[in-house]
C-alpha positions as CSV (number, residue, x, y, z in Angstrom):
1,X,134.8,156.9,79.7
2,X,134.0,160.4,81.3
3,X,130.4,162.1,81.1
4,X,129.8,166.0,80.3
5,X,128.0,167.0,83.2
6,X,125.4,170.0,83.0
7,X,124.8,172.5,85.7
8,X,122.9,170.6,88.5
9,X,119.4,171.9,89.3
10,X,117.8,172.4,92.9
11,X,114.4,171.5,92.5
12,X,112.5,173.0,95.5
13,X,114.4,173.8,98.4
14,X,118.0,174.7,99.3
15,X,120.6,172.0,99.5
16,X,122.9,173.8,101.7
17,X,120.2,175.0,104.4
18,X,118.2,171.8,104.4
19,X,115.0,173.3,103.8
20,X,112.1,172.3,101.7
21,X,110.1,173.8,98.9
22,X,108.0,175.8,101.7
23,X,111.1,177.2,103.3
24,X,110.5,174.8,106.3
25,X,113.4,172.9,108.0
26,X,114.4,169.5,106.1
27,X,112.5,167.7,109.1
28,X,109.3,169.2,107.9
29,X,106.6,168.3,105.6
30,X,106.1,170.1,102.1
31,X,102.5,170.4,102.2
32,X,100.1,170.8,105.2
33,X,97.3,168.9,103.2
34,X,99.6,165.9,102.7
35,X,99.9,163.6,105.7
36,X,103.5,163.2,106.7
37,X,105.4,160.4,105.8
38,X,104.3,157.2,108.2
39,X,105.7,153.5,108.4
40,X,104.5,150.6,110.1
41,X,105.9,149.3,113.3
42,X,107.4,146.2,111.4
43,X,108.9,148.6,108.9
44,X,110.4,151.0,111.3
45,X,111.9,148.4,113.4
46,X,113.5,146.7,110.5
47,X,115.0,150.3,109.1
48,X,116.2,150.9,112.7
49,X,117.8,147.6,112.6
50,X,119.9,148.3,109.7
51,X,120.6,151.8,110.9
52,X,122.0,150.8,114.3
53,X,123.2,147.2,113.6
54,X,125.6,148.6,110.7
55,X,126.0,151.9,112.3
56,X,124.6,153.8,108.8
57,X,123.7,157.1,110.8
58,X,125.1,159.7,113.3
59,X,124.0,163.0,114.9
60,X,124.7,165.5,112.5
61,X,124.8,163.7,109.2
62,X,123.8,164.8,106.1
63,X,122.5,162.1,103.9
64,X,121.4,162.5,100.1
65,X,119.2,159.9,99.0
66,X,119.8,158.6,95.3
67,X,116.3,159.0,93.9
68,X,116.0,157.2,90.4
69,X,111.9,157.5,90.6
70,X,111.5,153.8,90.9
71,X,109.7,152.1,93.7
72,X,112.8,151.2,95.9
73,X,114.5,154.6,96.1
74,X,111.1,156.1,96.6
75,X,110.5,153.9,99.6
76,X,114.0,154.5,100.8
77,X,113.1,158.5,100.7
78,X,110.0,158.2,102.1
79,X,111.1,155.7,105.1
80,X,114.1,157.8,106.1
81,X,111.9,160.8,106.3
82,X,109.5,158.8,108.5
83,X,111.9,157.4,110.8
84,X,113.5,161.0,110.9
85,X,110.3,162.6,112.3
86,X,110.5,160.8,115.7
87,X,114.3,160.2,115.8
88,X,116.5,161.6,118.6
89,X,119.4,161.3,116.0
90,X,119.3,164.5,113.8
91,X,120.2,164.4,110.5
92,X,119.6,166.4,107.2
93,X,118.1,164.5,104.3
94,X,117.7,165.2,100.5
95,X,117.0,163.6,97.2
96,X,119.1,163.6,94.3
97,X,118.4,162.3,90.7
98,X,121.0,161.6,88.0
99,X,119.5,162.1,84.7
100,X,121.2,159.6,82.6
101,X,119.8,161.2,79.1
102,X,118.3,158.4,77.9
103,X,115.1,160.4,76.6
104,X,117.5,163.1,75.2
105,X,119.5,160.6,73.3
106,X,116.6,159.6,71.1
107,X,115.1,162.9,71.1
108,X,111.7,162.6,69.8
109,X,108.6,164.6,70.6
110,X,107.2,161.6,72.5
111,X,110.2,161.0,74.6
112,X,110.2,164.7,75.5
113,X,107.1,164.4,76.8
114,X,107.4,161.4,78.9
115,X,110.6,162.6,80.4
116,X,108.8,165.8,81.3
117,X,105.9,163.8,83.1
118,X,108.4,161.6,84.6
119,X,110.4,164.5,85.9
120,X,107.1,166.1,87.5
121,X,105.9,163.0,88.9
122,X,109.1,162.4,90.7
123,X,109.5,166.2,91.9
124,X,105.7,165.9,93.2
125,X,106.6,162.9,95.3
126,X,109.7,164.5,96.9
127,X,107.7,167.6,97.5
128,X,105.2,165.4,99.3
129,X,108.1,163.8,101.4
130,X,109.2,167.5,102.3
131,X,112.9,167.4,101.6
132,X,115.3,169.4,99.1
133,X,115.6,168.0,95.6
134,X,118.6,167.9,93.3
135,X,118.8,167.0,89.7
136,X,122.2,166.4,87.7
137,X,121.8,166.2,83.9
138,X,124.3,163.8,82.1
139,X,124.9,162.0,78.9
140,X,125.6,158.7,80.6
141,X,123.4,157.1,78.3
142,X,125.3,158.1,75.0
143,X,128.4,156.7,76.5
144,X,127.3,153.6,78.3
145,X,125.5,152.4,75.1
146,X,127.9,153.8,72.4
147,X,129.8,151.4,70.1
148,X,132.7,151.1,72.6
149,X,130.7,149.5,75.5
150,X,128.4,146.9,73.4
151,X,129.2,143.9,75.8
152,X,128.4,145.4,79.1
153,X,126.8,148.7,79.0
154,X,124.7,148.2,82.5
155,X,128.1,148.0,84.2
156,X,129.5,151.2,82.8
157,X,126.2,153.0,83.3
158,X,125.9,152.0,87.1
159,X,129.6,153.0,87.7
160,X,129.1,156.4,85.8
161,X,125.9,157.0,87.6
162,X,127.4,156.4,91.0
163,X,130.3,158.6,90.3
164,X,127.9,161.4,89.3
165,X,125.9,160.9,92.5
166,X,129.0,161.1,94.7
167,X,130.0,164.4,92.8
168,X,126.7,165.8,93.6
169,X,126.7,164.9,97.3
170,X,130.4,166.3,97.5
171,X,129.6,169.4,95.8
172,X,126.6,170.2,98.3
173,X,128.1,169.2,101.5
174,X,126.5,165.9,102.2
175,X,128.8,163.2,104.1
176,X,126.7,160.1,103.2
177,X,124.8,158.8,100.1
178,X,121.8,156.4,100.7
179,X,121.0,153.8,98.2
180,X,118.0,151.6,97.7
181,X,119.5,148.2,97.4
182,X,117.1,145.8,99.2
183,X,117.8,142.2,100.3
184,X,116.8,140.6,96.8
185,X,119.6,142.8,95.3
186,X,122.1,141.3,97.9
187,X,121.2,137.9,97.1
188,X,121.1,138.4,93.3
189,X,124.4,140.4,93.6
190,X,126.0,137.4,95.2
191,X,125.0,134.9,92.7
192,X,125.7,137.2,89.8
193,X,129.3,137.4,91.1
194,X,129.5,133.7,91.3
195,X,128.0,132.8,87.9
196,X,129.5,135.9,86.2
197,X,132.7,136.6,87.7
198,X,133.6,133.6,89.6
199,X,134.1,135.6,92.9
200,X,132.2,135.0,96.3
201,X,131.2,138.5,97.0
202,X,128.1,141.1,97.3
203,X,128.1,144.6,98.3
204,X,128.2,145.6,102.0
205,X,125.6,147.5,104.0
206,X,128.1,150.3,104.5
207,X,131.0,151.2,102.5
208,X,133.3,154.2,103.1
209,X,134.8,155.4,99.9
210,X,138.5,156.6,100.3
211,X,139.0,158.6,97.3
212,X,135.9,160.8,98.0
213,X,135.5,160.6,101.8
214,X,131.8,159.8,101.4
215,X,130.0,156.6,103.0
216,X,127.4,154.8,101.2
217,X,124.8,153.5,103.3
218,X,122.0,150.8,102.3
219,X,119.2,150.8,104.9
220,X,117.0,148.5,103.0
221,X,119.0,145.4,103.1
222,X,116.2,143.9,105.5
223,X,113.3,144.3,103.2
224,X,112.1,142.0,100.1
225,X,111.2,143.7,96.8
226,X,107.7,142.7,97.0
227,X,106.8,144.4,100.2
228,X,108.2,147.5,99.0
229,X,106.2,147.2,96.0
230,X,103.0,147.0,98.4
231,X,103.9,149.9,100.4
232,X,104.4,152.3,97.4
233,X,100.9,151.0,96.2
234,X,99.4,151.7,99.5
235,X,100.7,155.3,99.7
236,X,99.7,156.0,96.0
237,X,103.0,156.5,94.2
238,X,103.1,155.1,90.7
239,X,106.8,155.0,89.5
240,X,107.3,156.5,85.9
241,X,108.1,153.8,83.0
242,X,111.8,153.2,82.9
243,X,113.5,154.5,79.9
244,X,116.5,152.1,80.2
245,X,116.7,150.0,77.1
246,X,118.1,146.9,79.1
247,X,115.1,146.9,81.4
248,X,114.1,143.3,82.0
249,X,116.9,141.8,79.8
250,X,119.9,142.4,82.0
251,X,122.0,139.7,83.7
252,X,120.3,140.7,86.9
253,X,116.7,140.1,85.5
254,X,118.0,136.5,84.3
255,X,119.3,135.7,87.8
256,X,116.0,137.2,89.6
257,X,114.1,134.7,87.2
258,X,116.6,131.8,88.1
259,X,116.2,132.4,91.8
260,X,112.3,132.6,91.5
261,X,112.2,129.3,89.4
262,X,114.2,127.4,92.0
263,X,112.4,128.8,94.9
264,X,109.2,127.3,93.4
265,X,110.9,124.1,93.7
266,X,112.5,124.7,97.2
267,X,111.3,127.6,99.1
268,X,114.5,127.2,101.3
269,X,116.7,128.7,98.2
270,X,116.3,132.2,98.8
271,X,116.8,131.8,102.6
272,X,119.8,129.8,102.0
273,X,121.4,132.5,99.8
274,X,121.0,135.0,102.1
275,X,122.5,133.0,104.7
276,X,125.5,132.5,102.5
277,X,126.2,136.1,102.1
278,X,127.4,136.4,105.7
279,X,131.2,135.9,106.5
280,X,130.6,133.0,108.9
281,X,128.7,131.1,106.5
282,X,132.0,130.0,104.9
283,X,133.3,126.6,105.3
284,X,135.7,124.7,103.1
285,X,136.9,126.4,99.9
286,X,139.9,125.4,97.7
287,X,143.1,127.2,98.0
288,X,143.8,130.1,95.4
289,X,144.7,129.1,92.0
290,X,148.7,128.4,91.9
291,X,150.6,131.1,89.8
292,X,153.2,129.7,87.0
293,X,155.9,130.5,89.6
294,X,154.5,128.8,92.4
295,X,153.8,125.8,89.9
296,X,157.4,125.6,88.9
297,X,158.7,125.6,92.5
298,X,156.4,123.0,93.4
299,X,157.4,120.9,90.3
300,X,161.1,121.5,91.4
301,X,160.4,120.5,95.0
302,X,158.6,117.1,94.1
303,X,161.1,115.9,91.5
304,X,164.1,116.8,93.5
305,X,162.5,114.7,96.5
306,X,162.0,111.9,94.0
307,X,165.7,112.0,92.6
308,X,167.0,112.2,96.2
309,X,164.8,109.0,97.1
310,X,166.1,107.3,94.1
311,X,169.7,108.0,94.7
312,X,169.2,106.5,98.3
313,X,167.7,103.3,96.9
314,X,170.7,102.8,94.4
315,X,173.1,103.3,97.2
316,X,171.2,100.5,99.1
């Protein structure tokens, strides 16, 4: 299941020094002609609520933002850069893209041109934000969508992508990885887990990875997807088209449509799902399914008691 990684590329700036493309400190702005990242008061409050409530950031952190080029990860990078400008908590910030190799897998002139255009659009946005940018090239697409993984390529792709990003973080001295999962993702993952794996769970706002020593943080857990899209339109960033062949047809897309449909009938559906992801929402649940050994023991105890009771009746 492994991937063949090529050498990482640092696009503008130095990941070790925390400088941007102009040689300024990572807290600076890439281009004087471009206004620095700014958030509304409401958005700033919600970012800080997540950072503080779940203790996502500490003084001296080095945070690597997973930047896919989509609106969610672009907003995360932009938002963290914005709050850092006025924060008394000092932390380094950089962006990282894991190139999964979808365009190189098809290898046509049109795909190559689209890939180059998408890469430049993403690099330009990171320059605008003013942070270092790292790119890791992989063959994840060939592995995840190969003949051995036809049933669930999305899970394989996600797993390998996270592994590549974490490796990139460790290689460059980052102690935290920031991912752009928002509140809709929380709810959808919760419902997907129930429907497709029979488990009541979703991802946590903060996850410590024992094997790597990295901490994964998700600062957008109090944002809806639609408001993120609105912010990105206002600041003028248009995400490049996704090259994923499963775009719009994954299990997540189906669950998203289901929640949307149910919410049209009852506007409280989404709100109630988000309430249900919290540990204090658990009320009455069945006990775990009994194992074969437990069933044999319960069978023995039940019928042993019946036999004793029958013997007592016969003696009377």
